N, C-alpha and C positions, 0 to 999 in steps of 0.2 A: 633174299627176295629176288625173284626173277622178273625183269622188266623187258618188254619187247616193244620196239617201235616197228610197226608194220610197213609204213611208207614214209620214210623220212626225207626223201630227196627234195621234194618241193620246198619243205621248210628249211632244209639245210643241204644245199648242193655242194657244200664244202667250205663255205666261208664263216661258219659258226662252229662252236665247240659243244660236244655232247658231254663234256667232263662233269658238269654239275649234276646231270641225270645219272651218269655212271657211278657217282659217289653214293647214290641212294640204293644201289643193288647190283645184281649181276645183269648187265645190260647187253642186249642184242639189238642192233639197228639194221633194218633191211631198207634198201632204197625204195623198192616196190614189192608188193605181195599180191600175186594173182589170187582170186577167190579160192581156187582149189588147193592152195598151200597155206591158208590161214591156220587151220587146225594143227598142221605139222609144225609151223614156226612158233605158234603161241602156246604149244603144249607145255604144261607145267608152270606157266607164267601167272603170277598173282596180279601183275600190272601190265596192261596192254594199252599202247598209244596208237591212235589211228587218225589219219586225216580224211582220206576218201575211201579207204578199204572197208567194205560193209561188214558189220558185225550183226548178223541176223539172229533170230531166235534159234535156228538150227545150229548155227556156229556156236552160240553161247552154250547150248546144251552139251557140246563136245569139249568144253573147256572147264572142267569141274574145279580147277584150282583158281580160276579167275575171280578176283574180288574188286578190281578197280579198272575202269576204262577212262582214259584221258583222250578227249577229242582235240586234235591239234587244229582247231578252227572254232569259230563262233557257232555256226550251224552244226547241229548234231543229228541230222536225219539219217546219217549212215549207221546209226546204232538203233537197234530195237530197244528203246528205253523201257517199255513196259515189260519185255522179257527180262531185261537186266534187273529191274526192280523186283520181279518175282523171284529171281535167283539170289537176291541180296547183294547185287553188284552195284557199286557206286559209279555214277557217270558224271564227269565234269567236262566243261568246255572252257574256252578262253575268250571272254567277251572284250570288246572295245579296244583291241590291240592295233587295229588298222585304220582308225578313223582319219588320221591326218594323211595317210597314204592314199586312201580312197578319195578323200577330198581333193587331193592333188590330181589324181587321175581323172576325176570328173571334169576338171577344167582343162586338162591336157587334151581330152577328147573334144571338148567344146571348142577350144582354140584351134585345133586341127581342122574342124569343120568351118570355122569362121575366117581363119587366117591362111589355111592351107599351106603351112610351112613345109611339110614334107613334099607336097607336089611342086612347090616353087623351088625347093632345093634340087629335086630331081631334074627339073627343067633347066636350071642353071648349069648343072653338071653335064647335061646333054648338049650344051652350047646355046641354049635359047637366049641367054642374056648377051652372050658375045655377038650373036647375030642381030640383036635388037637395034632398031634405028633410034630408039629413045633411051634415056638413062634409067627408065623403070618400066616394068610391065606387070600385069596381073593376069593370071590364068582364068580367074572368075571374080565376080564382085566380092570384095571383102566386106565384112560386117562388123560394125562397132557395137559393143555390148551396152554401153552407157545408155540408160533410158529404156532398155528393153525389159520385159517381164520374165523373170526366172521362176518357174513353178517347181515346187518340191513336193513329191508324193512320198510321205513317210518322214515324220519329224522327230526321229530319234537323234542319237549323237551325231551320226554322219549327216543326216538331213540338216541339223542345226549348223554343222560346220560348213557345209556347202552354201547354206543360206548366207552365212557371214561373208564368205568369199564373194558371192554374187553382189552383196551390198557394197563391197570394196570396189567392184567394177562399176558402180553407179547404177546398178540394175534395181528395178522394183522387184520385190520378192513376195510371192504368194505361196501358201502352203496348205496342205490338208493331210490328215492322218487318221488312223483308226480312232484315236482319242484326242480330244483337244486339250492342250496343256493349259494350266492356269495362267501362264504368262508367255508371251512371245517376245523374241528379240525386237528391239527398236527398229522400225522400218519394215517389219514383216507383217503381212496381212493374212488372215485366215479366210478361206473360201471353200465352197462346196466342190465336189469332185468334177462335175461337168463344167463349172466356171473355171476351175483350174486348167482343164484341157483347152477350153475355148480362149482363155486370156493369155496363155503362156507363149512366149516367143521361144523359150527353151523349157522343156519339161524333163526333170531329172528324177529318176526312180531310186528311192531309198527305203522302200517298205519291205517287210519280210514276205516270203512266198507262203501263202496260206490258201485254203480253198476259196476264200473271198477275193484274194488278189491275183490268183492264177489267171494269166492272159488278160490282165486289166488293160493292156494295150491290145485292142481288138479292132476289127473293121468298124465296129460301132463307135468306139472312143476315138479312133484315128479320124473319123469323119468330123468330130468336133474340133479338131486342131486346125490351126491356120496353115495354109500351104507354104508359108514362109518359116514355119516353126521347125525346131530341131529337137530330137529326142536323145537323151543320154541315159544309158542303163549300166550302172556299176553295181546293181543289186543282185538279182537272180534272173537267169535266162527265162525261167518259166513265167515271168511277169508279162512276157511278150508273145503274142501270136505272130510267129516269124513269117509265115506266108502272107498274112495281112500287111505286115510292115513292109515286106519286100514289094508287094503290089503298090502300096502307097508311094514308096520311093520311085519305083519304075514309072508310075503314072504322074509324077510331079505333084502329088497331093501332100507331100511333106518334103521339106528342103534338105533334110539330112538326119542321120542317126549315128551316134557314137556308142559302141557297145563293147563292154569288157567281159560280158557273160552271154552264153547261149544256152538253149534248152538242153542240148546234149553236148557234153564236153569230153574229149575233142569232138568237133562237129563232123557229121557225115559230109562228104564232098558235095552231096546233093542239096545241102542246106541252101535255100533260095537267097539268104542274105549274103552269101559269099560272092554272088554275082550282082548284087543290088547296087545301083548308082548312089553316089553321095553317102556311102556307108563306111565308116571307119570301125574296124574290129580289132581288138587286142585280145590276147589269149588268157583271159582271167588272171591278169597279173597286177591288178590295182593294189592288192593286199601285200605284194611281195617285195617291197623295198627291204633292204637289209635291216633298217631300223625297226620296221614292223615285225619282221621275222625274229629278230632278237627279242622283242617284247613278247612275242608269242611263245618262244621257247622258254623264256624266263618265267612266264606265268604257268606254263605246263609243268615245269620243274617244281614251282611253288605249290601247284595243285597236288602233285604226288607227295611232296613233303608234308602237306597238310593232312592228306589221307593217312600217311604213316603215323602221324601224331594223334590220329583219332578225331581230328577236327576238319573234315573235308570241306573244301570251299568250291565255289562256282558249280555247285551240284545241280544237275538237270534231271536226275533220276537215280533210283537205287539207294543204297546206303544202309 
């Protein structure tokens, strides 16, 4: 069985082992594959693994040997699932591997906005503390989280995890989601969408990107938010109208934003958020701790093994 990994570098930049996958067949791993070379590299492969390399209906039509696609991520929009299903190709993803890592990044972004550790470190190294007349200084007012309201939009596994962390900081937690669960964590309150925006001192996005949630952060919903509020997005870049958010930050209608995702990745240099004040941006790396990547790889291998055994798991289409 020929197995091809089209874009393995972000999953494994060299600190993990491909051996468990290689044991399942004749393995070829490419760090990155441009769209024009997918057919060449995947030719004859029964199993193809992809992270962000698109597998369109046109590409699938050119791979007659293909029987299984493993998505090296939770989101699987890079695959034309309907076309795969029509061709009898099984598609699996890897759910819930990064919950703890994204939970951690959510608060890393929030704490950078409220404590400004990076800014203070740079100021100290530039001599600001050495020249200071006092034993201490602050570049901007620091913010205590205890007693503030932490709003969670999307109450899945990650939403529940970040809610628990917010509670540990002494915050009040309000949530809303597409469906209301039968039970909420102790200390968590359910509110409507507009109330969530209006009441939150911190609003954290953890909902999937769907036609209903696309640009849920818009000029209209930003107007509902407190000027002292902060927005955190470790979900999907398309949840945010980036021009509207940049304007709100520039005009002081929002106190800050911490973003690990943008609508286009990598971003164009013209993206207005790159120049927006009080905006911390990280390069879609919340998922990428070594522990999370090891879990991702382990589940991807288990998915291939299950397919080979005739009992595919984590199936999102085909089969």
